All heavy atoms as atom14 arrays in JSON, in Angstrom:
{
  "sequence": "MTADEKAKAKTEQAKGKAKEALGSALGNDRMATEGQAEKSTGDVREAKEKAKDAFKH",
  "atom14_mask": [
    [1, 1, 1, 1, 1, 1, 1, 1, 0, 0, 0, 0, 0, 0],
    [1, 1, 1, 1, 1, 1, 1, 0, 0, 0, 0, 0, 0, 0],
    [1, 1, 1, 1, 1, 0, 0, 0, 0, 0, 0, 0, 0, 0],
    [1, 1, 1, 1, 1, 1, 1, 1, 0, 0, 0, 0, 0, 0],
    [1, 1, 1, 1, 1, 1, 1, 1, 1, 0, 0, 0, 0, 0],
    [1, 1, 1, 1, 1, 1, 1, 1, 1, 0, 0, 0, 0, 0],
    [1, 1, 1, 1, 1, 0, 0, 0, 0, 0, 0, 0, 0, 0],
    [1, 1, 1, 1, 1, 1, 1, 1, 1, 0, 0, 0, 0, 0],
    [1, 1, 1, 1, 1, 0, 0, 0, 0, 0, 0, 0, 0, 0],
    [1, 1, 1, 1, 1, 1, 1, 1, 1, 0, 0, 0, 0, 0],
    [1, 1, 1, 1, 1, 1, 1, 0, 0, 0, 0, 0, 0, 0],
    [1, 1, 1, 1, 1, 1, 1, 1, 1, 0, 0, 0, 0, 0],
    [1, 1, 1, 1, 1, 1, 1, 1, 1, 0, 0, 0, 0, 0],
    [1, 1, 1, 1, 1, 0, 0, 0, 0, 0, 0, 0, 0, 0],
    [1, 1, 1, 1, 1, 1, 1, 1, 1, 0, 0, 0, 0, 0],
    [1, 1, 1, 1, 0, 0, 0, 0, 0, 0, 0, 0, 0, 0],
    [1, 1, 1, 1, 1, 1, 1, 1, 1, 0, 0, 0, 0, 0],
    [1, 1, 1, 1, 1, 0, 0, 0, 0, 0, 0, 0, 0, 0],
    [1, 1, 1, 1, 1, 1, 1, 1, 1, 0, 0, 0, 0, 0],
    [1, 1, 1, 1, 1, 1, 1, 1, 1, 0, 0, 0, 0, 0],
    [1, 1, 1, 1, 1, 0, 0, 0, 0, 0, 0, 0, 0, 0],
    [1, 1, 1, 1, 1, 1, 1, 1, 0, 0, 0, 0, 0, 0],
    [1, 1, 1, 1, 0, 0, 0, 0, 0, 0, 0, 0, 0, 0],
    [1, 1, 1, 1, 1, 1, 0, 0, 0, 0, 0, 0, 0, 0],
    [1, 1, 1, 1, 1, 0, 0, 0, 0, 0, 0, 0, 0, 0],
    [1, 1, 1, 1, 1, 1, 1, 1, 0, 0, 0, 0, 0, 0],
    [1, 1, 1, 1, 0, 0, 0, 0, 0, 0, 0, 0, 0, 0],
    [1, 1, 1, 1, 1, 1, 1, 1, 0, 0, 0, 0, 0, 0],
    [1, 1, 1, 1, 1, 1, 1, 1, 0, 0, 0, 0, 0, 0],
    [1, 1, 1, 1, 1, 1, 1, 1, 1, 1, 1, 0, 0, 0],
    [1, 1, 1, 1, 1, 1, 1, 1, 0, 0, 0, 0, 0, 0],
    [1, 1, 1, 1, 1, 0, 0, 0, 0, 0, 0, 0, 0, 0],
    [1, 1, 1, 1, 1, 1, 1, 0, 0, 0, 0, 0, 0, 0],
    [1, 1, 1, 1, 1, 1, 1, 1, 1, 0, 0, 0, 0, 0],
    [1, 1, 1, 1, 0, 0, 0, 0, 0, 0, 0, 0, 0, 0],
    [1, 1, 1, 1, 1, 1, 1, 1, 1, 0, 0, 0, 0, 0],
    [1, 1, 1, 1, 1, 0, 0, 0, 0, 0, 0, 0, 0, 0],
    [1, 1, 1, 1, 1, 1, 1, 1, 1, 0, 0, 0, 0, 0],
    [1, 1, 1, 1, 1, 1, 1, 1, 1, 0, 0, 0, 0, 0],
    [1, 1, 1, 1, 1, 1, 0, 0, 0, 0, 0, 0, 0, 0],
    [1, 1, 1, 1, 1, 1, 1, 0, 0, 0, 0, 0, 0, 0],
    [1, 1, 1, 1, 0, 0, 0, 0, 0, 0, 0, 0, 0, 0],
    [1, 1, 1, 1, 1, 1, 1, 1, 0, 0, 0, 0, 0, 0],
    [1, 1, 1, 1, 1, 1, 1, 0, 0, 0, 0, 0, 0, 0],
    [1, 1, 1, 1, 1, 1, 1, 1, 1, 1, 1, 0, 0, 0],
    [1, 1, 1, 1, 1, 1, 1, 1, 1, 0, 0, 0, 0, 0],
    [1, 1, 1, 1, 1, 0, 0, 0, 0, 0, 0, 0, 0, 0],
    [1, 1, 1, 1, 1, 1, 1, 1, 1, 0, 0, 0, 0, 0],
    [1, 1, 1, 1, 1, 1, 1, 1, 1, 0, 0, 0, 0, 0],
    [1, 1, 1, 1, 1, 1, 1, 1, 1, 0, 0, 0, 0, 0],
    [1, 1, 1, 1, 1, 0, 0, 0, 0, 0, 0, 0, 0, 0],
    [1, 1, 1, 1, 1, 1, 1, 1, 1, 0, 0, 0, 0, 0],
    [1, 1, 1, 1, 1, 1, 1, 1, 0, 0, 0, 0, 0, 0],
    [1, 1, 1, 1, 1, 0, 0, 0, 0, 0, 0, 0, 0, 0],
    [1, 1, 1, 1, 1, 1, 1, 1, 1, 1, 1, 0, 0, 0],
    [1, 1, 1, 1, 1, 1, 1, 1, 1, 0, 0, 0, 0, 0],
    [1, 1, 1, 1, 1, 1, 1, 1, 1, 1, 0, 0, 0, 0]
  ],
  "atom14_positions": [
    [[166.15, 130.0, 83.53], [165.42, 129.0, 84.12], [166.25, 128.52, 85.38], [167.41, 128.16, 85.23], [165.21, 127.84, 83.05], [164.46, 126.75, 83.65], [164.18, 125.24, 82.55], [163.61, 125.97, 81.12], [0.0, 0.0, 0.0], [0.0, 0.0, 0.0], [0.0, 0.0, 0.0], [0.0, 0.0, 0.0], [0.0, 0.0, 0.0], [0.0, 0.0, 0.0]],
    [[165.55, 128.46, 86.51], [166.24, 128.04, 87.68], [166.54, 126.49, 87.56], [165.76, 125.78, 86.96], [165.45, 128.35, 88.95], [164.27, 127.55, 88.92], [165.14, 129.8, 89.08], [0.0, 0.0, 0.0], [0.0, 0.0, 0.0], [0.0, 0.0, 0.0], [0.0, 0.0, 0.0], [0.0, 0.0, 0.0], [0.0, 0.0, 0.0], [0.0, 0.0, 0.0]],
    [[167.63, 126.08, 88.08], [167.91, 124.67, 88.04], [166.98, 123.74, 88.65], [166.6, 122.67, 88.07], [169.38, 124.48, 88.69], [0.0, 0.0, 0.0], [0.0, 0.0, 0.0], [0.0, 0.0, 0.0], [0.0, 0.0, 0.0], [0.0, 0.0, 0.0], [0.0, 0.0, 0.0], [0.0, 0.0, 0.0], [0.0, 0.0, 0.0], [0.0, 0.0, 0.0]],
    [[166.33, 124.2, 89.73], [165.39, 123.43, 90.47], [164.18, 123.26, 89.58], [163.6, 122.18, 89.42], [164.94, 124.11, 91.71], [163.98, 123.27, 92.47], [164.23, 122.0, 92.62], [163.1, 123.81, 93.05], [0.0, 0.0, 0.0], [0.0, 0.0, 0.0], [0.0, 0.0, 0.0], [0.0, 0.0, 0.0], [0.0, 0.0, 0.0], [0.0, 0.0, 0.0]],
    [[163.56, 124.38, 88.92], [162.48, 124.21, 88.14], [162.75, 123.46, 86.88], [161.9, 122.67, 86.38], [162.01, 125.74, 87.81], [161.38, 126.45, 88.91], [160.08, 125.82, 89.39], [159.26, 125.35, 88.7], [159.87, 125.61, 90.65], [0.0, 0.0, 0.0], [0.0, 0.0, 0.0], [0.0, 0.0, 0.0], [0.0, 0.0, 0.0], [0.0, 0.0, 0.0]],
    [[163.92, 123.65, 86.33], [164.28, 122.89, 85.11], [164.35, 121.38, 85.39], [163.83, 120.56, 84.55], [165.59, 123.41, 84.6], [166.07, 122.69, 83.29], [167.43, 123.25, 82.8], [167.8, 122.54, 81.48], [169.09, 123.13, 81.02], [0.0, 0.0, 0.0], [0.0, 0.0, 0.0], [0.0, 0.0, 0.0], [0.0, 0.0, 0.0], [0.0, 0.0, 0.0]],
    [[164.86, 120.98, 86.46], [164.85, 119.6, 86.92], [163.55, 119.02, 87.16], [163.24, 117.93, 86.71], [165.78, 119.45, 88.15], [0.0, 0.0, 0.0], [0.0, 0.0, 0.0], [0.0, 0.0, 0.0], [0.0, 0.0, 0.0], [0.0, 0.0, 0.0], [0.0, 0.0, 0.0], [0.0, 0.0, 0.0], [0.0, 0.0, 0.0], [0.0, 0.0, 0.0]],
    [[162.74, 119.86, 87.79], [161.3, 119.39, 88.02], [160.55, 119.18, 86.68], [159.82, 118.21, 86.58], [160.65, 120.43, 88.85], [159.3, 119.97, 89.52], [158.65, 121.08, 90.28], [159.49, 121.36, 91.54], [158.68, 122.26, 92.51], [0.0, 0.0, 0.0], [0.0, 0.0, 0.0], [0.0, 0.0, 0.0], [0.0, 0.0, 0.0], [0.0, 0.0, 0.0]],
    [[160.74, 120.09, 85.69], [160.07, 119.95, 84.47], [160.56, 118.66, 83.79], [159.76, 117.93, 83.21], [160.33, 121.13, 83.63], [0.0, 0.0, 0.0], [0.0, 0.0, 0.0], [0.0, 0.0, 0.0], [0.0, 0.0, 0.0], [0.0, 0.0, 0.0], [0.0, 0.0, 0.0], [0.0, 0.0, 0.0], [0.0, 0.0, 0.0], [0.0, 0.0, 0.0]],
    [[161.88, 118.47, 83.78], [162.47, 117.36, 83.05], [162.01, 115.99, 83.75], [161.67, 114.98, 83.04], [164.0, 117.35, 83.03], [164.51, 118.43, 82.07], [164.27, 118.21, 80.67], [164.78, 119.26, 79.91], [164.36, 119.14, 78.43], [0.0, 0.0, 0.0], [0.0, 0.0, 0.0], [0.0, 0.0, 0.0], [0.0, 0.0, 0.0], [0.0, 0.0, 0.0]],
    [[161.92, 116.0, 85.03], [161.42, 114.82, 85.79], [159.98, 114.54, 85.45], [159.68, 113.4, 85.11], [161.56, 115.0, 87.35], [162.92, 115.28, 87.53], [161.13, 113.87, 88.08], [0.0, 0.0, 0.0], [0.0, 0.0, 0.0], [0.0, 0.0, 0.0], [0.0, 0.0, 0.0], [0.0, 0.0, 0.0], [0.0, 0.0, 0.0], [0.0, 0.0, 0.0]],
    [[159.07, 115.67, 85.34], [157.72, 115.41, 84.98], [157.64, 114.87, 83.69], [156.85, 113.99, 83.27], [156.97, 116.65, 85.15], [156.64, 117.05, 86.53], [155.91, 118.4, 86.67], [156.0, 119.15, 85.75], [155.21, 118.51, 87.71], [0.0, 0.0, 0.0], [0.0, 0.0, 0.0], [0.0, 0.0, 0.0], [0.0, 0.0, 0.0], [0.0, 0.0, 0.0]],
    [[158.43, 115.4, 82.72], [158.4, 114.97, 81.31], [158.81, 113.47, 81.23], [158.1, 112.63, 80.55], [159.29, 115.79, 80.4], [158.77, 117.2, 80.28], [159.76, 118.11, 79.64], [160.99, 117.82, 79.79], [159.31, 119.16, 79.02], [0.0, 0.0, 0.0], [0.0, 0.0, 0.0], [0.0, 0.0, 0.0], [0.0, 0.0, 0.0], [0.0, 0.0, 0.0]],
    [[159.9, 113.03, 81.89], [160.29, 111.67, 81.83], [159.39, 110.69, 82.47], [159.07, 109.7, 81.9], [161.72, 111.6, 82.46], [0.0, 0.0, 0.0], [0.0, 0.0, 0.0], [0.0, 0.0, 0.0], [0.0, 0.0, 0.0], [0.0, 0.0, 0.0], [0.0, 0.0, 0.0], [0.0, 0.0, 0.0], [0.0, 0.0, 0.0], [0.0, 0.0, 0.0]],
    [[158.8, 111.12, 83.61], [157.92, 110.18, 84.26], [156.61, 110.07, 83.44], [156.09, 108.97, 83.29], [157.41, 110.79, 85.66], [158.42, 110.54, 86.71], [158.11, 111.25, 88.06], [156.73, 111.05, 88.42], [156.33, 111.71, 89.79], [0.0, 0.0, 0.0], [0.0, 0.0, 0.0], [0.0, 0.0, 0.0], [0.0, 0.0, 0.0], [0.0, 0.0, 0.0]],
    [[156.11, 111.21, 82.83], [154.99, 110.99, 82.12], [155.22, 110.24, 80.76], [154.28, 109.39, 80.42], [0.0, 0.0, 0.0], [0.0, 0.0, 0.0], [0.0, 0.0, 0.0], [0.0, 0.0, 0.0], [0.0, 0.0, 0.0], [0.0, 0.0, 0.0], [0.0, 0.0, 0.0], [0.0, 0.0, 0.0], [0.0, 0.0, 0.0], [0.0, 0.0, 0.0]],
    [[156.29, 110.34, 80.16], [156.66, 109.51, 78.91], [156.71, 108.13, 79.33], [156.15, 107.27, 78.59], [157.92, 110.14, 78.33], [158.26, 109.58, 77.04], [159.52, 110.21, 76.37], [159.68, 109.76, 74.93], [160.85, 110.43, 74.42], [0.0, 0.0, 0.0], [0.0, 0.0, 0.0], [0.0, 0.0, 0.0], [0.0, 0.0, 0.0], [0.0, 0.0, 0.0]],
    [[157.38, 107.76, 80.46], [157.43, 106.29, 80.92], [156.09, 105.74, 81.2], [155.78, 104.73, 80.8], [158.43, 106.29, 82.05], [0.0, 0.0, 0.0], [0.0, 0.0, 0.0], [0.0, 0.0, 0.0], [0.0, 0.0, 0.0], [0.0, 0.0, 0.0], [0.0, 0.0, 0.0], [0.0, 0.0, 0.0], [0.0, 0.0, 0.0], [0.0, 0.0, 0.0]],
    [[155.25, 106.63, 81.92], [153.96, 106.07, 82.32], [153.01, 105.9, 81.06], [152.29, 104.99, 81.02], [153.25, 107.22, 83.23], [152.12, 106.66, 84.01], [151.66, 107.86, 84.99], [150.83, 107.21, 86.15], [150.59, 108.35, 87.02], [0.0, 0.0, 0.0], [0.0, 0.0, 0.0], [0.0, 0.0, 0.0], [0.0, 0.0, 0.0], [0.0, 0.0, 0.0]],
    [[153.17, 106.79, 80.16], [152.38, 106.82, 78.84], [152.88, 105.44, 78.06], [151.94, 104.76, 77.63], [152.66, 107.98, 77.94], [151.89, 108.0, 76.71], [152.17, 109.23, 75.82], [152.95, 110.07, 76.35], [151.62, 109.33, 74.78], [0.0, 0.0, 0.0], [0.0, 0.0, 0.0], [0.0, 0.0, 0.0], [0.0, 0.0, 0.0], [0.0, 0.0, 0.0]],
    [[154.06, 105.17, 78.03], [154.64, 104.07, 77.3], [154.17, 102.75, 77.95], [153.72, 101.77, 77.26], [156.08, 104.05, 77.15], [0.0, 0.0, 0.0], [0.0, 0.0, 0.0], [0.0, 0.0, 0.0], [0.0, 0.0, 0.0], [0.0, 0.0, 0.0], [0.0, 0.0, 0.0], [0.0, 0.0, 0.0], [0.0, 0.0, 0.0], [0.0, 0.0, 0.0]],
    [[154.22, 102.68, 79.25], [153.88, 101.64, 80.0], [152.36, 101.22, 79.88], [151.94, 100.21, 79.61], [154.23, 101.64, 81.46], [153.91, 100.53, 82.4], [154.65, 99.26, 81.94], [154.2, 100.82, 83.84], [0.0, 0.0, 0.0], [0.0, 0.0, 0.0], [0.0, 0.0, 0.0], [0.0, 0.0, 0.0], [0.0, 0.0, 0.0], [0.0, 0.0, 0.0]],
    [[151.59, 102.42, 79.92], [150.14, 102.27, 79.83], [149.79, 101.7, 78.51], [148.88, 100.89, 78.34], [0.0, 0.0, 0.0], [0.0, 0.0, 0.0], [0.0, 0.0, 0.0], [0.0, 0.0, 0.0], [0.0, 0.0, 0.0], [0.0, 0.0, 0.0], [0.0, 0.0, 0.0], [0.0, 0.0, 0.0], [0.0, 0.0, 0.0], [0.0, 0.0, 0.0]],
    [[150.43, 102.18, 77.48], [150.18, 101.72, 76.08], [150.58, 100.32, 75.89], [149.84, 99.58, 75.27], [150.95, 102.62, 75.03], [150.45, 103.87, 75.02], [0.0, 0.0, 0.0], [0.0, 0.0, 0.0], [0.0, 0.0, 0.0], [0.0, 0.0, 0.0], [0.0, 0.0, 0.0], [0.0, 0.0, 0.0], [0.0, 0.0, 0.0], [0.0, 0.0, 0.0]],
    [[151.71, 99.95, 76.46], [152.16, 98.52, 76.34], [151.13, 97.56, 77.02], [151.0, 96.45, 76.59], [153.51, 98.42, 76.92], [0.0, 0.0, 0.0], [0.0, 0.0, 0.0], [0.0, 0.0, 0.0], [0.0, 0.0, 0.0], [0.0, 0.0, 0.0], [0.0, 0.0, 0.0], [0.0, 0.0, 0.0], [0.0, 0.0, 0.0], [0.0, 0.0, 0.0]],
    [[150.7, 97.98, 78.18], [149.71, 97.18, 78.95], [148.27, 97.31, 78.43], [147.41, 96.46, 78.99], [149.86, 97.51, 80.44], [151.11, 97.26, 81.09], [151.07, 97.82, 82.58], [151.55, 95.87, 81.01], [0.0, 0.0, 0.0], [0.0, 0.0, 0.0], [0.0, 0.0, 0.0], [0.0, 0.0, 0.0], [0.0, 0.0, 0.0], [0.0, 0.0, 0.0]],
    [[148.05, 98.17, 77.55], [146.66, 98.39, 77.05], [145.8, 99.14, 78.13], [144.64, 98.99, 78.11], [0.0, 0.0, 0.0], [0.0, 0.0, 0.0], [0.0, 0.0, 0.0], [0.0, 0.0, 0.0], [0.0, 0.0, 0.0], [0.0, 0.0, 0.0], [0.0, 0.0, 0.0], [0.0, 0.0, 0.0], [0.0, 0.0, 0.0], [0.0, 0.0, 0.0]],
    [[146.54, 99.88, 79.02], [145.8, 100.59, 80.0], [145.68, 102.02, 79.6], [146.6, 102.77, 79.73], [146.62, 100.43, 81.35], [145.83, 101.01, 82.58], [145.0, 102.0, 82.39], [146.24, 100.6, 83.75], [0.0, 0.0, 0.0], [0.0, 0.0, 0.0], [0.0, 0.0, 0.0], [0.0, 0.0, 0.0], [0.0, 0.0, 0.0], [0.0, 0.0, 0.0]],
    [[144.43, 102.37, 79.04], [144.21, 103.66, 78.51], [144.32, 104.79, 79.54], [144.84, 105.84, 79.31], [142.89, 103.76, 77.83], [142.87, 102.91, 76.58], [143.93, 102.59, 75.97], [141.72, 102.53, 76.15], [0.0, 0.0, 0.0], [0.0, 0.0, 0.0], [0.0, 0.0, 0.0], [0.0, 0.0, 0.0], [0.0, 0.0, 0.0], [0.0, 0.0, 0.0]],
    [[143.84, 104.5, 80.76], [143.83, 105.51, 81.8], [145.29, 105.81, 82.2], [145.65, 107.03, 82.35], [143.15, 104.96, 83.05], [143.08, 105.9, 84.22], [142.34, 105.42, 85.23], [142.33, 106.42, 86.34], [141.89, 106.28, 87.63], [141.32, 105.09, 87.95], [142.01, 107.15, 88.54], [0.0, 0.0, 0.0], [0.0, 0.0, 0.0], [0.0, 0.0, 0.0]],
    [[146.25, 104.87, 82.36], [147.62, 105.07, 82.69], [148.27, 105.92, 81.47], [148.97, 106.79, 81.84], [148.34, 103.81, 82.87], [149.79, 104.03, 83.31], [150.66, 102.5, 83.52], [150.03, 101.79, 85.15], [0.0, 0.0, 0.0], [0.0, 0.0, 0.0], [0.0, 0.0, 0.0], [0.0, 0.0, 0.0], [0.0, 0.0, 0.0], [0.0, 0.0, 0.0]],
    [[147.97, 105.53, 80.32], [148.55, 106.27, 79.15], [148.09, 107.7, 79.16], [148.96, 108.5, 78.95], [148.26, 105.53, 77.84], [0.0, 0.0, 0.0], [0.0, 0.0, 0.0], [0.0, 0.0, 0.0], [0.0, 0.0, 0.0], [0.0, 0.0, 0.0], [0.0, 0.0, 0.0], [0.0, 0.0, 0.0], [0.0, 0.0, 0.0], [0.0, 0.0, 0.0]],
    [[146.82, 107.9, 79.5], [146.39, 109.36, 79.51], [146.96, 110.05, 80.6], [147.29, 111.23, 80.46], [144.79, 109.29, 79.63], [144.31, 108.51, 78.48], [144.19, 110.63, 79.6], [0.0, 0.0, 0.0], [0.0, 0.0, 0.0], [0.0, 0.0, 0.0], [0.0, 0.0, 0.0], [0.0, 0.0, 0.0], [0.0, 0.0, 0.0], [0.0, 0.0, 0.0]],
    [[147.13, 109.41, 81.84], [147.82, 110.13, 82.92], [149.11, 110.37, 82.48], [149.68, 111.57, 82.96], [147.71, 109.19, 84.2], [146.33, 109.1, 84.77], [146.3, 108.09, 85.97], [147.35, 107.51, 86.28], [145.21, 107.89, 86.45], [0.0, 0.0, 0.0], [0.0, 0.0, 0.0], [0.0, 0.0, 0.0], [0.0, 0.0, 0.0], [0.0, 0.0, 0.0]],
    [[149.89, 109.55, 81.84], [151.24, 109.89, 81.43], [151.25, 111.01, 80.47], [152.24, 111.95, 80.57], [0.0, 0.0, 0.0], [0.0, 0.0, 0.0], [0.0, 0.0, 0.0], [0.0, 0.0, 0.0], [0.0, 0.0, 0.0], [0.0, 0.0, 0.0], [0.0, 0.0, 0.0], [0.0, 0.0, 0.0], [0.0, 0.0, 0.0], [0.0, 0.0, 0.0]],
    [[150.39, 111.11, 79.58], [150.29, 112.21, 78.62], [150.06, 113.46, 79.42], [150.78, 114.52, 79.06], [149.23, 112.04, 77.66], [149.41, 111.03, 76.48], [148.28, 110.8, 75.61], [147.17, 111.12, 76.01], [148.48, 110.35, 74.42], [0.0, 0.0, 0.0], [0.0, 0.0, 0.0], [0.0, 0.0, 0.0], [0.0, 0.0, 0.0], [0.0, 0.0, 0.0]],
    [[149.24, 113.53, 80.43], [148.93, 114.69, 81.13], [150.22, 115.09, 82.0], [150.51, 116.31, 82.09], [147.76, 114.44, 82.11], [0.0, 0.0, 0.0], [0.0, 0.0, 0.0], [0.0, 0.0, 0.0], [0.0, 0.0, 0.0], [0.0, 0.0, 0.0], [0.0, 0.0, 0.0], [0.0, 0.0, 0.0], [0.0, 0.0, 0.0], [0.0, 0.0, 0.0]],
    [[150.87, 114.18, 82.49], [152.11, 114.48, 83.25], [153.2, 115.09, 82.39], [153.83, 116.09, 82.75], [152.68, 113.16, 83.93], [152.65, 113.2, 85.49], [153.12, 111.95, 86.08], [154.32, 111.76, 86.22], [152.27, 111.17, 86.4], [0.0, 0.0, 0.0], [0.0, 0.0, 0.0], [0.0, 0.0, 0.0], [0.0, 0.0, 0.0], [0.0, 0.0, 0.0]],
    [[153.34, 114.48, 81.24], [154.33, 115.0, 80.23], [154.03, 116.4, 79.89], [154.87, 117.28, 79.72], [154.41, 114.07, 79.11], [155.46, 114.41, 78.11], [155.56, 113.42, 76.91], [156.61, 113.77, 75.92], [156.01, 114.92, 75.15], [0.0, 0.0, 0.0], [0.0, 0.0, 0.0], [0.0, 0.0, 0.0], [0.0, 0.0, 0.0], [0.0, 0.0, 0.0]],
    [[152.64, 116.64, 79.65], [152.25, 117.94, 79.21], [152.49, 118.92, 80.29], [152.89, 120.19, 80.1], [150.72, 117.94, 78.87], [150.59, 117.14, 77.71], [0.0, 0.0, 0.0], [0.0, 0.0, 0.0], [0.0, 0.0, 0.0], [0.0, 0.0, 0.0], [0.0, 0.0, 0.0], [0.0, 0.0, 0.0], [0.0, 0.0, 0.0], [0.0, 0.0, 0.0]],
    [[152.25, 118.63, 81.51], [152.6, 119.44, 82.72], [154.03, 119.85, 82.72], [154.33, 121.02, 82.89], [152.2, 118.81, 84.06], [150.83, 118.46, 84.01], [152.42, 119.7, 85.24], [0.0, 0.0, 0.0], [0.0, 0.0, 0.0], [0.0, 0.0, 0.0], [0.0, 0.0, 0.0], [0.0, 0.0, 0.0], [0.0, 0.0, 0.0], [0.0, 0.0, 0.0]],
    [[154.97, 118.94, 82.43], [156.34, 119.18, 82.39], [156.66, 120.13, 81.27], [157.46, 120.99, 81.41], [0.0, 0.0, 0.0], [0.0, 0.0, 0.0], [0.0, 0.0, 0.0], [0.0, 0.0, 0.0], [0.0, 0.0, 0.0], [0.0, 0.0, 0.0], [0.0, 0.0, 0.0], [0.0, 0.0, 0.0], [0.0, 0.0, 0.0], [0.0, 0.0, 0.0]],
    [[155.97, 119.94, 80.07], [156.21, 120.69, 78.94], [155.76, 122.18, 79.26], [156.55, 123.19, 78.83], [155.45, 120.24, 77.78], [155.95, 118.93, 77.26], [157.12, 118.5, 77.5], [155.16, 118.3, 76.45], [0.0, 0.0, 0.0], [0.0, 0.0, 0.0], [0.0, 0.0, 0.0], [0.0, 0.0, 0.0], [0.0, 0.0, 0.0], [0.0, 0.0, 0.0]],
    [[154.75, 122.33, 79.87], [154.28, 123.74, 80.23], [155.17, 124.38, 81.21], [155.39, 125.6, 81.07], [152.74, 123.68, 80.76], [152.33, 124.9, 81.48], [151.88, 123.24, 79.78], [0.0, 0.0, 0.0], [0.0, 0.0, 0.0], [0.0, 0.0, 0.0], [0.0, 0.0, 0.0], [0.0, 0.0, 0.0], [0.0, 0.0, 0.0], [0.0, 0.0, 0.0]],
    [[155.61, 123.59, 82.2], [156.54, 124.21, 83.3], [157.79, 124.7, 82.47], [158.26, 125.74, 82.81], [156.85, 123.22, 84.31], [157.71, 123.66, 85.39], [158.09, 122.62, 86.41], [157.1, 121.91, 86.98], [156.36, 122.3, 88.0], [156.53, 123.47, 88.63], [155.29, 121.6, 88.49], [0.0, 0.0, 0.0], [0.0, 0.0, 0.0], [0.0, 0.0, 0.0]],
    [[158.36, 123.83, 81.64], [159.53, 124.14, 80.92], [159.35, 125.41, 80.14], [160.16, 126.36, 80.12], [160.04, 123.05, 80.04], [161.35, 123.3, 79.29], [161.91, 122.17, 78.56], [160.96, 121.21, 78.12], [163.08, 122.09, 78.3], [0.0, 0.0, 0.0], [0.0, 0.0, 0.0], [0.0, 0.0, 0.0], [0.0, 0.0, 0.0], [0.0, 0.0, 0.0]],
    [[158.24, 125.52, 79.36], [157.88, 126.57, 78.51], [157.87, 127.97, 79.32], [158.2, 128.99, 78.96], [156.66, 126.4, 77.64], [0.0, 0.0, 0.0], [0.0, 0.0, 0.0], [0.0, 0.0, 0.0], [0.0, 0.0, 0.0], [0.0, 0.0, 0.0], [0.0, 0.0, 0.0], [0.0, 0.0, 0.0], [0.0, 0.0, 0.0], [0.0, 0.0, 0.0]],
    [[157.16, 127.82, 80.55], [157.01, 128.89, 81.43], [158.42, 129.49, 81.86], [158.64, 130.67, 81.88], [156.22, 128.49, 82.69], [155.99, 129.75, 83.64], [155.35, 129.16, 84.93], [156.42, 128.43, 85.73], [156.08, 128.21, 87.1], [0.0, 0.0, 0.0], [0.0, 0.0, 0.0], [0.0, 0.0, 0.0], [0.0, 0.0, 0.0], [0.0, 0.0, 0.0]],
    [[159.32, 128.53, 82.18], [160.61, 128.94, 82.7], [161.43, 129.58, 81.63], [162.13, 130.51, 81.69], [161.29, 127.83, 83.33], [160.78, 127.33, 84.61], [160.76, 128.46, 85.64], [161.77, 129.08, 85.84], [159.8, 128.56, 86.38], [0.0, 0.0, 0.0], [0.0, 0.0, 0.0], [0.0, 0.0, 0.0], [0.0, 0.0, 0.0], [0.0, 0.0, 0.0]],
    [[161.3, 129.08, 80.31], [162.03, 129.59, 79.21], [161.46, 131.08, 78.87], [162.31, 131.83, 78.53], [161.89, 128.69, 77.97], [162.7, 127.52, 77.96], [162.63, 126.67, 76.76], [163.55, 125.42, 76.9], [163.5, 124.65, 75.68], [0.0, 0.0, 0.0], [0.0, 0.0, 0.0], [0.0, 0.0, 0.0], [0.0, 0.0, 0.0], [0.0, 0.0, 0.0]],
    [[160.13, 131.23, 79.01], [159.62, 132.58, 78.77], [160.1, 133.53, 79.85], [160.48, 134.69, 79.53], [158.07, 132.52, 78.86], [0.0, 0.0, 0.0], [0.0, 0.0, 0.0], [0.0, 0.0, 0.0], [0.0, 0.0, 0.0], [0.0, 0.0, 0.0], [0.0, 0.0, 0.0], [0.0, 0.0, 0.0], [0.0, 0.0, 0.0], [0.0, 0.0, 0.0]],
    [[160.15, 133.1, 81.11], [160.75, 134.0, 82.12], [162.17, 134.38, 81.84], [162.55, 135.49, 82.04], [160.65, 133.25, 83.52], [159.21, 133.33, 84.13], [159.04, 132.59, 85.4], [160.13, 132.33, 86.38], [159.84, 131.62, 87.58], [0.0, 0.0, 0.0], [0.0, 0.0, 0.0], [0.0, 0.0, 0.0], [0.0, 0.0, 0.0], [0.0, 0.0, 0.0]],
    [[162.96, 133.3, 81.42], [164.39, 133.68, 81.07], [164.47, 134.6, 79.93], [165.34, 135.45, 79.87], [165.13, 132.37, 80.72], [165.48, 131.5, 81.87], [165.35, 132.01, 83.04], [165.83, 130.3, 81.72], [0.0, 0.0, 0.0], [0.0, 0.0, 0.0], [0.0, 0.0, 0.0], [0.0, 0.0, 0.0], [0.0, 0.0, 0.0], [0.0, 0.0, 0.0]],
    [[163.57, 134.46, 78.91], [163.66, 135.32, 77.76], [163.38, 136.85, 78.15], [164.01, 137.65, 77.58], [162.63, 134.89, 76.7], [0.0, 0.0, 0.0], [0.0, 0.0, 0.0], [0.0, 0.0, 0.0], [0.0, 0.0, 0.0], [0.0, 0.0, 0.0], [0.0, 0.0, 0.0], [0.0, 0.0, 0.0], [0.0, 0.0, 0.0], [0.0, 0.0, 0.0]],
    [[162.59, 137.09, 79.13], [162.28, 138.38, 79.61], [163.33, 139.03, 80.62], [163.4, 140.19, 80.72], [160.89, 138.51, 80.18], [159.8, 138.43, 79.15], [158.97, 137.37, 79.06], [159.58, 139.51, 78.28], [157.96, 137.24, 78.16], [158.58, 139.47, 77.27], [157.81, 138.31, 77.23], [0.0, 0.0, 0.0], [0.0, 0.0, 0.0], [0.0, 0.0, 0.0]],
    [[164.15, 138.13, 81.05], [165.24, 138.57, 82.1], [166.29, 139.23, 81.21], [166.91, 140.18, 81.71], [165.78, 137.38, 82.8], [164.95, 136.99, 83.93], [165.69, 135.9, 84.75], [164.86, 135.38, 85.84], [165.45, 134.28, 86.6], [0.0, 0.0, 0.0], [0.0, 0.0, 0.0], [0.0, 0.0, 0.0], [0.0, 0.0, 0.0], [0.0, 0.0, 0.0]],
    [[166.54, 138.82, 80.04], [167.69, 139.28, 79.25], [167.19, 140.46, 78.43], [166.57, 140.88, 77.83], [168.34, 138.19, 78.38], [168.8, 137.05, 79.19], [169.58, 137.14, 80.3], [168.48, 135.76, 79.19], [169.8, 135.94, 80.85], [169.1, 135.11, 80.18], [0.0, 0.0, 0.0], [0.0, 0.0, 0.0], [0.0, 0.0, 0.0], [0.0, 0.0, 0.0]]
  ]
}
């Protein structure tokens, strides 16, 4: 996994998790859902990079 892509995935996951928590705390379902989507995007990016690494070796 390239360092840049790994950092991008971790950032998306962290932002999504924070946004989801804030949305839940405020009772804002839209914000919580957007946070879940952002976190999922980061999860997918990380999985993609791990799969690429697995095939390199």
